[in-house]
Each structure stands twice: as structure tokens, then as C-alpha cells.
C-alpha positions in Angstrom: 125.4 -20.7 68.8 124.0 -23.7 66.7 123.4 -23.8 63.2 125.1 -21.6 60.7 125.6 -18.4 62.8 129.4 -18.7 63.0 130.0 -19.5 59.5 127.7 -16.5 58.5 129.3 -14.2 60.9 132.8 -15.1 59.8 131.7 -14.5 56.0 130.2 -11.2 57.0 133.6 -10.2 58.6 135.7 -11.2 55.9 133.2 -9.4 53.3 134.1 -6.1 55.1 130.7 -5.9 57.1 130.9 -4.4 60.5 128.7 -5.0 63.6 126.3 -2.3 64.4 124.2 -3.0 67.4 122.1 -5.6 68.6 118.6 -5.9 67.6 115.4 -7.6 69.1 115.7 -10.7 70.7 118.6 -12.9 69.3 119.3 -10.8 66.1 122.3 -8.5 65.3 122.3 -5.7 63.2 125.2 -5.6 60.6 126.5 -2.9 58.0 127.6 -4.0 54.6 129.7 -1.7 52.6 129.0 -3.7 49.5 125.4 -2.9 49.5 125.5 0.1 51.7 122.7 -1.5 53.5 122.2 -3.1 57.2 121.8 -6.9 57.4 119.9 -8.7 60.1 121.6 -11.7 61.3 119.8 -14.2 63.6 122.0 -16.0 66.2 120.0 -19.0 65.9 119.9 -19.3 62.3 119.5 -23.1 61.5 118.2 -23.1 57.9 120.6 -22.9 55.0 118.1 -21.0 53.0 117.9 -18.2 55.6 121.8 -18.1 56.2 122.3 -17.7 52.3 119.5 -15.0 52.2 121.4 -13.0 54.8 124.7 -13.5 52.7 122.8 -12.3 49.6 121.3 -9.3 51.3 125.0 -8.3 52.3 126.1 -8.6 48.5 128.1 -11.8 49.2 127.8 -15.4 47.4 126.0 -18.4 48.8 128.0 -20.6 51.1 125.7 -23.3 51.8 
């Protein structure tokens, strides 16, 4: 996948998040034990602000 997907996915895994299921289209649903919430990750994420927003939703620090 293009953009920031691989880095965000790796950060979610390193942060203890777990893959839950596929969402609509090319989205994935992940569970964050830090926030006790589900987070949506777009496989086509190509904007750093969106990538950082996903990390923020998961309770992880910005990377980009």
C-alpha cells in the first residue's frame, strides 16, 4: 500500500493494538487497549495529518 499505511500499522502493533476486522472499502478496524476504543485505519492513507490522527485516536504519539 502507498503512503503512511505500513508505518501506522506497525506503530499500532508496537503500541499493543490488535486487528479486529475489515471495514467498508479499504478500511481496517483496530482495537486500542490504551484508549479502550476501536480505531479506523485507511489502507490508502497518504496524508500525514490523517496518519497522525489515527495514532492520536489510538492513544499513541505522532510520528509524522
